[in-house]
C-alpha positions as CSV (number, residue, x, y, z in Angstrom):
1,M,9.4,17.0,10.7
2,P,9.1,13.3,11.2
3,G,5.7,11.9,12.0
4,T,3.8,8.4,12.0
5,I,3.2,6.2,9.0
6,L,1.4,2.8,9.1
7,I,2.5,0.3,6.5
8,T,0.9,-2.9,5.8
9,G,2.7,-5.9,4.4
10,S,5.8,-4.7,6.2
11,N,7.7,-7.9,6.2
12,R,9.3,-8.1,3.1
13,G,9.9,-6.2,-0.3
14,I,8.6,-2.6,-0.5
15,G,7.0,-2.8,2.7
16,L,10.2,-3.8,4.6
17,E,12.3,-1.4,2.6
18,M,9.8,1.4,3.3
19,T,9.6,0.8,6.9
20,R,13.7,0.8,6.9
21,Q,13.8,4.2,4.9
22,F,11.2,6.1,7.1
23,A,12.5,4.6,10.5
24,D,16.0,6.0,9.1
25,D,14.5,9.6,8.9
26,G,13.4,9.4,12.3
27,W,9.6,8.6,11.7
28,Q,7.5,6.2,13.9
29,V,6.5,3.4,11.8
30,L,3.7,1.1,12.6
31,A,4.7,-1.8,10.8
32,C,2.0,-4.5,10.2
33,C,2.2,-8.0,8.9
34,R,0.5,-11.3,9.1
35,D,3.2,-13.4,10.8
36,V,5.1,-11.0,13.1
37,P,7.2,-13.9,14.7
38,G,8.2,-15.2,11.5
39,A,9.3,-11.8,10.3
40,H,12.9,-11.8,11.1
41,E,14.0,-8.9,9.0
42,L,11.2,-6.7,10.4
43,R,12.0,-7.7,13.9
44,A,15.7,-6.9,13.4
45,L,14.6,-3.3,12.3
46,R,12.8,-3.1,15.5
47,E,15.9,-3.9,17.5
48,K,17.7,-1.3,15.5
49,Y,15.2,1.7,15.7
50,A,13.3,1.9,19.0
51,H,10.5,3.9,17.0
52,V,9.4,0.9,14.9
53,R,6.3,-1.0,16.3
54,L,5.2,-4.2,15.1
55,F,1.4,-5.3,14.7
56,Q,0.0,-8.5,13.7
57,L,-2.6,-7.9,10.7
58,D,-3.9,-9.9,7.9
59,V,-5.7,-7.3,6.0
60,T,-8.3,-9.7,5.0
61,R,-9.2,-10.4,8.6
62,Y,-11.4,-7.6,9.5
63,D,-11.7,-8.7,13.0
64,Q,-7.9,-8.1,13.3
65,M,-8.3,-4.8,11.6
66,T,-10.8,-3.7,14.2
67,A,-8.7,-4.7,17.1
68,L,-5.6,-2.8,15.7
69,S,-7.9,0.4,15.4
70,K,-8.8,0.0,18.9
71,A,-5.1,-0.3,19.9
72,L,-4.4,2.8,17.9
73,W,-7.6,4.7,18.7
74,D,-5.9,7.9,19.9
75,Q,-2.8,7.7,17.5
76,P,-2.6,10.1,14.7
77,I,-1.5,8.8,11.4
78,D,0.3,11.1,9.0
79,I,0.6,8.7,6.1
80,L,-1.4,5.2,5.7
81,V,0.2,3.1,3.2
82,N,-1.9,0.0,1.8
83,N,1.1,-2.0,0.6
84,A,0.0,-5.7,1.3
85,G,-1.3,-7.5,-1.7
86,Y,-1.6,-10.8,-3.5
87,Y,-0.7,-11.5,-7.0
88,G,-2.2,-14.9,-7.3
89,P,-1.5,-17.1,-10.1
90,K,0.7,-15.9,-13.1
91,G,0.2,-15.9,-16.7
92,V,-3.6,-16.0,-16.5
93,A,-5.0,-16.1,-20.0
94,F,-8.6,-16.3,-21.3
95,G,-10.0,-19.4,-20.5
96,Q,-7.6,-20.3,-17.7
97,V,-9.2,-18.0,-14.8
98,D,-9.5,-19.7,-11.5
99,V,-12.6,-17.9,-9.9
100,D,-11.7,-18.7,-6.5
101,E,-8.2,-17.3,-6.7
102,W,-9.7,-14.3,-8.3
103,R,-11.9,-13.8,-5.3
104,K,-9.0,-14.0,-2.9
105,V,-6.9,-11.5,-5.0
106,L,-10.0,-9.0,-5.1
107,E,-10.3,-9.5,-1.4
108,S,-6.8,-8.7,-0.7
109,N,-6.1,-6.1,-3.3
110,T,-9.3,-4.1,-3.6
111,I,-11.6,-4.7,-0.6
112,A,-8.8,-4.5,2.1
113,P,-7.4,-1.3,1.1
114,Y,-11.0,0.2,1.4
115,K,-11.6,-1.3,4.7
116,M,-8.2,0.0,6.0
117,A,-9.5,3.6,4.7
118,E,-12.6,3.1,6.5
119,T,-11.3,1.9,9.7
120,F,-8.3,4.4,10.0
121,A,-9.9,7.5,8.4
122,R,-10.2,9.3,11.6
123,N,-6.5,8.5,12.7
124,V,-5.4,10.2,9.3
125,A,-7.7,13.3,9.2
126,D,-6.5,13.9,12.9
127,S,-2.7,14.2,11.8
128,E,-0.6,16.8,10.4
129,R,-0.2,15.3,6.8
130,R,-3.3,13.5,6.2
131,V,-2.0,11.1,3.5
132,M,-3.5,7.6,2.2
133,A,-1.9,5.6,-0.4
134,V,-2.6,2.4,-2.2
135,L,0.2,0.4,-3.8
136,S,-1.6,-0.1,-7.1
137,S,0.1,-1.2,-10.6
138,K,0.5,0.2,-13.9
139,V,-1.2,-3.2,-15.1
140,G,-4.5,-1.8,-13.6
141,S,-4.5,1.2,-16.1
142,I,-7.3,0.7,-18.8
143,A,-5.7,3.0,-21.2
144,D,-2.3,1.2,-20.8
145,N,-3.7,-2.3,-21.5
146,T,-2.5,-3.3,-25.0
147,S,-1.6,-6.9,-24.3
148,G,-4.7,-8.2,-22.6
149,G,-4.9,-11.3,-20.3
150,G,-4.0,-11.0,-16.7
151,Y,-7.4,-10.8,-15.7
152,I,-7.2,-11.7,-11.9
153,Y,-4.4,-9.2,-11.0
154,R,-5.2,-6.7,-13.5
155,T,-9.0,-6.2,-12.5
156,S,-7.9,-6.1,-8.7
157,K,-5.8,-3.1,-9.5
158,T,-8.2,-1.4,-11.7
159,A,-10.9,-1.7,-9.1
160,V,-8.5,-0.3,-6.2
161,N,-8.0,2.5,-8.4
162,Q,-11.8,3.4,-8.6
163,V,-11.7,3.1,-4.6
164,V,-8.9,5.6,-4.6
165,K,-10.6,8.0,-6.8
166,S,-13.8,7.7,-4.7
167,L,-11.9,8.1,-1.6
168,S,-10.3,11.2,-2.7
169,I,-13.8,12.8,-3.2
170,D,-15.3,11.4,0.0
171,L,-12.5,12.3,2.5
172,R,-11.6,15.6,0.8
173,E,-13.7,17.6,3.3
174,Q,-11.4,16.1,6.1
175,G,-8.4,17.3,4.2
176,V,-7.2,13.9,3.5
177,S,-5.1,13.1,0.2
178,V,-5.5,9.9,-1.3
179,M,-3.4,8.6,-4.1
180,A,-2.9,5.2,-6.3
181,L,1.0,4.6,-6.8
182,H,3.0,2.2,-9.1
183,P,6.2,1.2,-7.6
184,G,7.8,-0.1,-11.1
185,W,8.7,-3.4,-11.9
186,V,10.9,-3.9,-8.8
187,K,13.2,-6.9,-7.8
188,T,11.2,-8.6,-5.0
189,Q,9.8,-11.9,-4.2
190,M,6.8,-10.7,-6.3
191,G,8.6,-9.0,-9.1
192,G,11.2,-11.5,-9.6
193,P,14.8,-11.6,-10.5
194,N,14.3,-9.9,-14.1
195,A,12.7,-6.8,-12.8
196,L,14.0,-3.6,-13.7
197,I,14.6,-1.4,-10.6
198,S,15.9,-2.1,-7.1
199,V,13.5,-2.2,-4.2
200,E,15.7,0.9,-2.8
201,E,15.3,3.1,-5.7
202,S,11.5,2.2,-6.0
203,V,10.9,3.3,-2.0
204,A,13.0,6.3,-2.7
205,G,10.7,7.5,-5.4
206,L,7.5,6.5,-3.5
207,K,8.8,8.1,-0.3
208,K,9.2,11.5,-2.3
209,L,5.5,11.1,-3.6
210,L,4.3,10.6,0.0
211,L,6.1,13.5,1.8
212,G,5.1,15.6,-0.9
213,A,1.3,14.8,-1.3
214,D,-1.4,17.3,-0.6
215,L,-5.0,17.6,-1.9
216,E,-3.6,18.8,-5.4
217,H,-2.3,15.2,-5.8
218,S,-5.4,13.5,-4.4
219,G,-7.5,11.4,-6.7
220,R,-4.5,10.8,-9.2
221,F,-2.4,7.6,-10.0
222,Y,1.6,8.2,-10.2
223,N,4.4,6.1,-10.9
224,Y,7.4,6.1,-8.6
225,D,9.3,8.5,-10.5
226,G,6.8,11.0,-10.2
227,S,5.0,10.8,-13.6
228,E,1.3,10.4,-13.9
229,I,-0.3,7.3,-15.1
230,P,-3.7,7.6,-17.0
231,W,-6.6,5.6,-15.5
């Protein structure tokens, strides 16, 4: 049965395609992005699907997050997807780390997903499915790191994986499942043209994981194809 899904960063890439696929299946999609007036493709989806609702949300603006929670105070949210993120400078090697950019990436990729969980935990717990997910990355896996570098983005994803693990424990009594998801190397603005898979393929896999999530999957890290990734 279709339910309600809230997706951050819905204006492009994975968030936009996730909005499209869930809306196509009849879900109510609460699609959030920083610039609703400028989100032309997302606004086109709203015109096509009456059950897509658009909300202004910069996930690092906690006043906006609080305002959104008040607007949605009585809205059960079956699936909450923390998709919004910031890559920061690419190719960051030892000795080249910009600490101000590091702080910005950590704010967006690590702190904001925690704040979303804290803010909307009651809405998720009041739903039928009770699922939270964070779009993480395989580069955040400590076990998988064999090349070094990438200090800024890597650490933000390693840190949010720990957030996911703690949330999975703290929200278990409320029946909420919390997962970290790796979308693959996707052909998006962030992933670039040399990426390995299409955004449609990635989201189809992520969607399957989200719809199949339960407490058995909580506190774990999955690739879009369903395989588990070591922390």
